LOFI-68290 format. One record per residue (C-alpha): residue in three letters; residue number from 1; x, y, z. Coordinates in steps of 0.2 Angstrom, whole numbers, plus 5000, padded with zeros to 4 digits. Layout:
<atoms>
('ALA',NUM,(X,Y,Z))
...
</atoms>
This chain:
<atoms>
('MET',1,(5157,4858,5085))
('ARG',2,(5165,4842,5090))
('ILE',3,(5182,4837,5081))
('ALA',4,(5195,4824,5082))
('TYR',5,(5213,4828,5080))
('LEU',6,(5225,4814,5074))
('ASP',7,(5243,4818,5078))
('CYS',8,(5255,4808,5067))
('PHE',9,(5272,4813,5074))
('SER',10,(5277,4795,5071))
('GLY',11,(5268,4792,5055))
('ILE',12,(5252,4782,5053))
('SER',13,(5247,4764,5049))
('GLY',14,(5231,4755,5050))
('ASP',15,(5234,4746,5066))
('MET',16,(5240,4763,5074))
('PHE',17,(5224,4771,5069))
('LEU',18,(5213,4757,5076))
('GLY',19,(5223,4757,5092))
('ALA',20,(5220,4776,5094))
('LEU',21,(5202,4774,5091))
('VAL',22,(5200,4761,5105))
('ASP',23,(5211,4771,5117))
('ALA',24,(5200,4786,5114))
('GLY',25,(5184,4777,5118))
('VAL',26,(5178,4767,5103))
('PRO',27,(5172,4751,5110))
('SER',28,(5184,4736,5106))
('ARG',29,(5168,4725,5104))
('LEU',30,(5162,4736,5089))
('LEU',31,(5178,4733,5080))
('GLU',32,(5178,4714,5084))
('GLU',33,(5160,4713,5077))
('THR',34,(5165,4722,5062))
('VAL',35,(5178,4709,5058))
('ALA',36,(5165,4696,5061))
('ALA',37,(5154,4705,5049))
('LEU',38,(5167,4703,5035))
('ASN',39,(5165,4684,5036))
('VAL',40,(5184,4682,5033))
('ASP',41,(5196,4671,5043))
('ALA',42,(5203,4685,5054))
('ARG',43,(5202,4691,5072))
('LEU',44,(5209,4706,5082))
('GLU',45,(5221,4705,5097))
('ILE',46,(5220,4720,5108))
('SER',47,(5233,4724,5121))
('ARG',48,(5242,4737,5131))
('VAL',49,(5260,4741,5127))
('ASP',50,(5273,4754,5131))
('ARG',51,(5281,4764,5118))
('SER',52,(5296,4775,5125))
('GLY',53,(5286,4778,5141))
('ILE',54,(5269,4781,5134))
('SER',55,(5256,4767,5138))
('ALA',56,(5246,4764,5121))
('THR',57,(5233,4752,5114))
('LYS',58,(5240,4739,5101))
('VAL',59,(5229,4731,5089))
('ASP',60,(5235,4716,5080))
('VAL',61,(5226,4707,5066))
('TRP',62,(5228,4688,5065))
('VAL',63,(5223,4680,5049))
('ALA',64,(5222,4661,5048))
('GLY',65,(5232,4659,5064))
('GLU',66,(5246,4671,5059))
('LYS',67,(5249,4689,5065))
('ASP',68,(5252,4703,5053))
('LEU',69,(5270,4710,5053))
('PRO',70,(5278,4726,5047))
('ARG',71,(5282,4722,5029))
('GLU',72,(5301,4723,5031))
('GLU',73,(5299,4710,5045))
('TYR',74,(5288,4700,5035))
('TRP',75,(5300,4699,5020))
('ALA',76,(5315,4696,5031))
('LYS',77,(5305,4681,5038))
('GLU',78,(5301,4675,5020))
('ALA',79,(5320,4677,5015))
('ASP',80,(5325,4666,5030))
('HIS',81,(5311,4653,5025))
('SER',82,(5318,4653,5007))
('ARG',83,(5336,4650,5014))
('HIS',84,(5329,4636,5024))
('GLU',85,(5320,4628,5009))
('HIS',86,(5336,4630,4999))
('LEU',87,(5347,4621,5012))
('HIS',88,(5334,4607,5014))
('SER',89,(5334,4604,4996))
('HIS',90,(5353,4601,4995))
('GLN',91,(5351,4589,5010))
('HIS',92,(5337,4578,5004))
('GLY',93,(5338,4579,4985))
('HIS',94,(5327,4586,4972))
('ASP',95,(5312,4574,4973))
('ASP',96,(5311,4576,4992))
('HIS',97,(5313,4595,4991))
('HIS',98,(5299,4596,4978))
('GLU',99,(5287,4587,4990))
('HIS',100,(5293,4597,5005))
('GLU',101,(5292,4614,4996))
('HIS',102,(5274,4611,4991))
('HIS',103,(5269,4607,5009))
('ASP',104,(5278,4622,5017))
('HIS',105,(5271,4634,5005))
('ALA',106,(5254,4631,5010))
('LYS',107,(5259,4631,5029))
('HIS',108,(5270,4647,5029))
('GLU',109,(5262,4658,5016))
('HIS',110,(5256,4674,5024))
('PRO',111,(5238,4676,5019))
('ALA',112,(5237,4694,5024))
('ARG',113,(5251,4699,5011))
('GLU',114,(5254,4694,4993))
('MET',115,(5266,4680,4991))
('SER',116,(5273,4682,4974))
('ALA',117,(5277,4694,4960))
('GLU',118,(5263,4687,4950))
('HIS',119,(5250,4692,4963))
('LYS',120,(5242,4675,4963))
('HIS',121,(5233,4678,4980))
('GLY',122,(5229,4696,4976))
('ARG',123,(5211,4703,4977))
('GLY',124,(5204,4715,4964))
('LEU',125,(5193,4730,4968))
('THR',126,(5177,4722,4962))
('GLU',127,(5179,4707,4974))
('ILE',128,(5184,4719,4988))
('ARG',129,(5168,4730,4985))
('LYS',130,(5157,4714,4986))
('ILE',131,(5165,4709,5002))
('ILE',132,(5162,4726,5010))
('ALA',133,(5144,4727,5002))
('GLY',134,(5139,4711,5011))
('ALA',135,(5145,4716,5028))
('ALA',136,(5133,4721,5041))
('ILE',137,(5139,4738,5044))
('SER',138,(5132,4755,5040))
('GLU',139,(5130,4761,5022))
('ASN',140,(5141,4777,5027))
('ALA',141,(5155,4766,5033))
('LYS',142,(5154,4755,5018))
('LYS',143,(5155,4770,5007))
('THR',144,(5170,4776,5017))
('ALA',145,(5179,4759,5017))
('VAL',146,(5177,4758,4998))
('SER',147,(5183,4776,4995))
('ILE',148,(5199,4771,5005))
('PHE',149,(5202,4756,4994))
('GLU',150,(5199,4766,4978))
('THR',151,(5212,4779,4984))
('LEU',152,(5224,4765,4986))
('GLY',153,(5220,4757,4970))
('ALA',154,(5222,4774,4960))
('ALA',155,(5239,4775,4968))
('GLU',156,(5244,4758,4963))
('ALA',157,(5237,4760,4946))
('LYS',158,(5247,4776,4943))
('ILE',159,(5263,4768,4949))
('HIS',160,(5261,4752,4939))
('ASN',161,(5254,4760,4924))
('THR',162,(5238,4751,4923))
('THR',163,(5219,4753,4927))
('VAL',164,(5211,4753,4944))
('GLU',165,(5200,4738,4940))
('SER',166,(5216,4729,4934))
('VAL',167,(5225,4731,4950))
('HIS',168,(5227,4716,4961))
('PHE',169,(5230,4722,4979))
('HIS',170,(5245,4712,4982))
('GLU',171,(5249,4721,4999))
('VAL',172,(5235,4732,5002))
('GLY',173,(5220,4721,4997))
('ALA',174,(5224,4706,5008))
('VAL',175,(5213,4702,5023))
('ASP',176,(5223,4711,5036))
('ALA',177,(5222,4728,5026))
('MET',178,(5203,4724,5023))
('VAL',179,(5201,4723,5042))
('ASP',180,(5211,4739,5045))
('ILE',181,(5202,4749,5032))
('VAL',182,(5184,4743,5036))
('CYS',183,(5187,4744,5055))
('ALA',184,(5194,4762,5052))
('ALA',185,(5178,4767,5043))
('VAL',186,(5167,4760,5057))
('GLY',187,(5177,4767,5071))
('ALA',188,(5178,4784,5063))
('GLU',189,(5160,4785,5062))
('ALA',190,(5158,4779,5080))
('LEU',191,(5168,4794,5086))
('ALA',192,(5153,4805,5082))
('VAL',193,(5163,4820,5078))
('ASP',194,(5159,4833,5065))
('GLU',195,(5177,4834,5058))
('ILE',196,(5193,4824,5058))
('VAL',197,(5208,4835,5057))
('CYS',198,(5226,4828,5055))
('SER',199,(5244,4834,5058))
('PRO',200,(5257,4835,5045))
('LEU',201,(5264,4817,5043))
('ASN',202,(5281,4811,5048))
('VAL',203,(5285,4799,5034))
('GLY',204,(5302,4792,5039))
('SER',205,(5316,4789,5028))
('GLY',206,(5328,4775,5021))
('THR',207,(5321,4760,5011))
('VAL',208,(5309,4746,5014))
('LYS',209,(5307,4729,5006))
('CYS',210,(5291,4723,4998))
('ALA',211,(5284,4712,4985))
('HIS',212,(5292,4722,4971))
('GLY',213,(5310,4723,4979))
('THR',214,(5318,4737,4989))
('LEU',215,(5309,4754,4988))
('PRO',216,(5313,4771,4995))
('VAL',217,(5303,4778,5010))
('PRO',218,(5290,4784,5008))
('ALA',219,(5285,4771,4996))
('PRO',220,(5279,4776,4978))
('ALA',221,(5261,4772,4982))
('THR',222,(5262,4782,4998))
('VAL',223,(5269,4797,4989))
('GLU',224,(5255,4796,4976))
('ILE',225,(5242,4796,4989))
('LEU',226,(5249,4810,4999))
('LYS',227,(5250,4823,4985))
('GLY',228,(5244,4839,4991))
('THR',229,(5247,4834,5009))
('PRO',230,(5260,4842,5021))
('VAL',231,(5274,4829,5025))
('TYR',232,(5291,4829,5033))
('SER',233,(5304,4817,5039))
('SER',234,(5312,4817,5057))
('GLY',235,(5326,4806,5051))
('ILE',236,(5320,4790,5058))
('GLU',237,(5326,4776,5045))
('ALA',238,(5309,4767,5044))
('GLU',239,(5293,4767,5035))
('LEU',240,(5282,4777,5046))
('VAL',241,(5268,4780,5035))
('THR',242,(5261,4765,5026))
('PRO',243,(5250,4765,5010))
('THR',244,(5235,4759,5020))
('GLY',245,(5238,4772,5034))
('ALA',246,(5240,4786,5020))
('ALA',247,(5224,4781,5012))
('ILE',248,(5215,4781,5028))
('VAL',249,(5220,4798,5034))
('LYS',250,(5218,4806,5016))
('THR',251,(5200,4800,5015))
('LEU',252,(5195,4804,5033))
('ALA',253,(5204,4820,5037))
('ARG',254,(5196,4836,5031))
('ARG',255,(5212,4847,5034))
('PHE',256,(5230,4844,5038))
('VAL',257,(5236,4858,5051))
('ALA',258,(5245,4860,5067))
('PHE',259,(5235,4857,5083))
('PRO',260,(5219,4866,5082))
('GLU',261,(5210,4877,5096))
('MET',262,(5199,4865,5105))
('LYS',263,(5193,4860,5122))
('ILE',264,(5200,4842,5125))
('GLU',265,(5188,4829,5132))
('ARG',266,(5199,4813,5129))
('ALA',267,(5214,4807,5120))
('GLY',268,(5220,4790,5115))
('TYR',269,(5236,4783,5109))
('GLY',270,(5238,4769,5096))
('ALA',271,(5254,4759,5096))
('GLY',272,(5264,4754,5080))
('SER',273,(5273,4737,5079))
('ARG',274,(5290,4743,5081))
('ASP',275,(5298,4751,5097))
('PHE',276,(5311,4764,5093))
('PRO',277,(5323,4769,5106))
('GLY',278,(5320,4787,5112))
('HIS',279,(5305,4789,5101))
('ALA',280,(5287,4785,5105))
('ASN',281,(5280,4776,5090))
('VAL',282,(5262,4780,5093))
('ALA',283,(5248,4790,5085))
('ARG',284,(5238,4801,5096))
('LEU',285,(5219,4805,5093))
('THR',286,(5212,4819,5103))
('VAL',287,(5193,4822,5104))
('GLY',288,(5184,4838,5110))
('GLU',289,(5175,4854,5106))
('ALA',290,(5182,4866,5094))
('GLN',291,(5184,4884,5102))
('PRO',292,(5173,4898,5095))
('GLN',293,(5187,4905,5085))
('MET',294,(5189,4890,5075))
('ALA',295,(5170,4886,5074))
('ALA',296,(5168,4903,5066))
('LYS',297,(5178,4898,5051))
('THR',298,(5171,4889,5036))
('SER',299,(5179,4873,5030))
('GLN',300,(5192,4876,5016))
('GLU',301,(5197,4862,5004))
('THR',302,(5203,4859,4986))
('ILE',303,(5191,4851,4974))
('THR',304,(5193,4846,4956))
('VAL',305,(5180,4853,4943))
('LEU',306,(5178,4842,4927))
('GLU',307,(5168,4848,4912))
('ALA',308,(5162,4841,4896))
('ASN',309,(5152,4848,4882))
('LEU',310,(5139,4836,4875))
('ASP',311,(5129,4838,4859))
('ASP',312,(5125,4821,4853))
('LEU',313,(5122,4811,4868))
('ASN',314,(5105,4802,4870))
('PRO',315,(5096,4811,4884))
('GLN',316,(5092,4794,4893))
('VAL',317,(5110,4790,4894))
('PHE',318,(5113,4807,4902))
('GLY',319,(5103,4803,4917))
('TYR',320,(5112,4786,4919))
('VAL',321,(5129,4795,4918))
('MET',322,(5124,4807,4932))
('GLU',323,(5119,4792,4943))
('ARG',324,(5135,4783,4940))
('LEU',325,(5146,4798,4944))
('LEU',326,(5137,4801,4960))
('GLU',327,(5138,4782,4965))
('GLU',328,(5157,4783,4961))
('GLY',329,(5160,4797,4973))
('ALA',330,(5157,4813,4964))
('LEU',331,(5153,4827,4976))
('ASP',332,(5140,4834,4964))
('ALA',333,(5136,4833,4946))
('PHE',334,(5124,4844,4936))
('GLY',335,(5120,4849,4918))
('MET',336,(5116,4865,4910))
('PRO',337,(5109,4868,4892))
('VAL',338,(5121,4877,4881))
('GLN',339,(5121,4883,4862))
('MET',340,(5136,4875,4854))
('LYS',341,(5144,4878,4837))
('LYS',342,(5134,4878,4821))
('GLY',343,(5119,4882,4832))
('ARG',344,(5118,4865,4839))
('PRO',345,(5109,4863,4856))
('GLY',346,(5119,4854,4869))
('MET',347,(5123,4851,4887))
('LEU',348,(5137,4856,4898))
('LEU',349,(5140,4842,4911))
('THR',350,(5150,4848,4926))
('VAL',351,(5157,4836,4940))
('LEU',352,(5164,4842,4957))
('ALA',353,(5176,4829,4964))
('LYS',354,(5189,4826,4977))
('PRO',355,(5206,4827,4968))
('GLU',356,(5210,4809,4971))
('ASP',357,(5194,4804,4962))
('ALA',358,(5196,4815,4947))
('GLY',359,(5205,4802,4936))
('LYS',360,(5192,4789,4940))
('LEU',361,(5177,4800,4936))
('SER',362,(5186,4807,4920))
('ARG',363,(5186,4789,4914))
('ILE',364,(5168,4787,4917))
('LEU',365,(5165,4803,4906))
('PHE',366,(5175,4795,4892))
('THR',367,(5168,4778,4892))
('GLU',368,(5149,4782,4896))
('THR',369,(5147,4798,4885))
('THR',370,(5152,4804,4868))
('THR',371,(5164,4818,4873))
('LEU',372,(5181,4818,4865))
('GLY',373,(5188,4829,4879))
('VAL',374,(5186,4833,4898))
('ARG',375,(5192,4850,4905))
('ARG',376,(5199,4849,4922))
('ARG',377,(5204,4862,4935))
('ASP',378,(5207,4863,4954))
('GLU',379,(5197,4876,4964))
('GLN',380,(5196,4881,4982))
('ARG',381,(5179,4878,4991))
('GLN',382,(5173,4885,5007))
('ALA',383,(5159,4875,5015))
('LEU',384,(5149,4877,5031))
('MET',385,(5152,4865,5045))
('ARG',386,(5139,4850,5044))
('ARG',387,(5133,4837,5055))
('TRP',388,(5119,4824,5056))
('GLU',389,(5105,4822,5068))
('ASN',390,(5092,4807,5068))
('VAL',391,(5073,4812,5071))
('ASN',392,(5059,4800,5073))
('THR',393,(5043,4801,5061))
('PRO',394,(5028,4790,5062))
('TRP',395,(5035,4779,5049))
('GLY',396,(5053,4777,5055))
('GLU',397,(5070,4786,5058))
('VAL',398,(5076,4800,5046))
('ARG',399,(5093,4809,5046))
('VAL',400,(5093,4828,5045))
('LYS',401,(5108,4837,5038))
('ILE',402,(5112,4853,5048))
('ALA',403,(5124,4867,5043))
('SER',404,(5130,4879,5055))
('MET',405,(5142,4895,5056))
('ASN',406,(5148,4903,5072))
('GLY',407,(5139,4890,5081))
('THR',408,(5122,4895,5074))
('VAL',409,(5112,4884,5063))
('THR',410,(5110,4891,5046))
('ASN',411,(5102,4877,5036))
('TYR',412,(5094,4860,5039))
('ALA',413,(5086,4847,5027))
('PRO',414,(5079,4830,5029))
('GLU',415,(5089,4817,5020))
('TYR',416,(5081,4814,5003))
('GLU',417,(5085,4796,5002))
('ASP',418,(5079,4791,5019))
('CYS',419,(5062,4800,5015))
('ARG',420,(5061,4792,4998))
('ARG',421,(5063,4775,5005))
('ILE',422,(5050,4778,5019))
('ALA',423,(5038,4785,5006))
('GLU',424,(5040,4769,4995))
('GLU',425,(5039,4757,5010))
('HIS',426,(5024,4764,5018))
('HIS',427,(5015,4771,5003))
('VAL',428,(5014,4789,5009))
('PRO',429,(5017,4805,4999))
('LEU',430,(5035,4810,4999))
('LYS',431,(5031,4828,5004))
('ALA',432,(5022,4821,5019))
('VAL',433,(5038,4812,5025))
('LEU',434,(5049,4827,5022))
('GLN',435,(5037,4839,5031))
('GLU',436,(5035,4827,5046))
('ALA',437,(5054,4825,5047))
('ALA',438,(5056,4844,5047))
('ARG',439,(5043,4846,5060))
('ALA',440,(5051,4833,5071))
('TYR',441,(5068,4842,5070))
('LEU',442,(5060,4859,5074))
('GLY',443,(5051,4851,5089))
('LEU',444,(5034,4857,5084))
('ASP',445,(5026,4841,5090))
('ARG',446,(5033,4844,5107))
('LYS',447,(5027,4862,5108))
('ALA',448,(5009,4858,5103))
</atoms>
């Protein structure tokens, strides 16, 4: 089983993760094509830098001709600009100041960050989903990128006491973060590993300035995202884990553990923007084969179980609700007939979800069904290691999901949606497509 281990001894940010991907072998051209596919005014600058003696790849995002900066540097720059504006107004009078201020605001605003407390230039989740949906990248990468943004949105909504759809991503929804997140999703897919594992996160300490003022490190949104994740601080007074970086690793990583048993094939180092004396500000990504001792283990994770009893819901609506839950990230959803009080027949609707998605999926149950309450509990789940292989059929390519334990394949199944699409496009029976995909995987055609 191939795995990738992300070592965040100096924290993690979007640009550090992209740098590590490129340094570990993901083609830089792939990330550049991904930025182009977003159809935004942005580009990547990729270079080699030194961080306390370690040579690393630095990925910078340029938006509308300006390079993204760590937010404390950005807000310090904004403060200097404001002081310059104030001095200029005293030197040239009120009318002249008004004209100059209008011109310079357009010239100096940072398009990759929100410029005001009113979030005038923020993007809502709906707009972000549309941009990602229109990009020429794989459907799996789109789903991953949207999931990362939804993780950020849920944290922002919790901190600011609002709904996810009402959040305007004043710092995480701007173009630079969109580039970081979508490129992270595409690059992670290009690694072609069965699992991404992450170390405990060094979050830093002190305070950081942002659009809302001075905040403690780690920032409130970062803390919300990293609930249930092992973290620590080595004492460095800086924001080492950004909200974007936290959302990326929380979405991509299956586990947060110490360095796993593996046979290392290659490693890459992604550099952060700052260079701390005596501390290498890099994230390391190591790719290789898990050793048999690790491969024998099943994956363990915490999932949230949501349940609701329904006895007065239109059956047609029930099917719609199931589809919506799965589209919004539910791991699974199913219904069972139950006998309720006063002898009424009903349905028990059960949803399996990632803990960070539970709030969003609960809201769907409340808004789309007639339930007055949703039960919620966390459970431990063991799962077989899974990977995908593509096979060719007479009508096109089909993905096959393969489950294994101790290095031995225990289950395999052609992807239903792929087979359904082919059946509809070529007007052939669905069962024929399923059988041909299984035949191709087993290699029966080669043995004949």
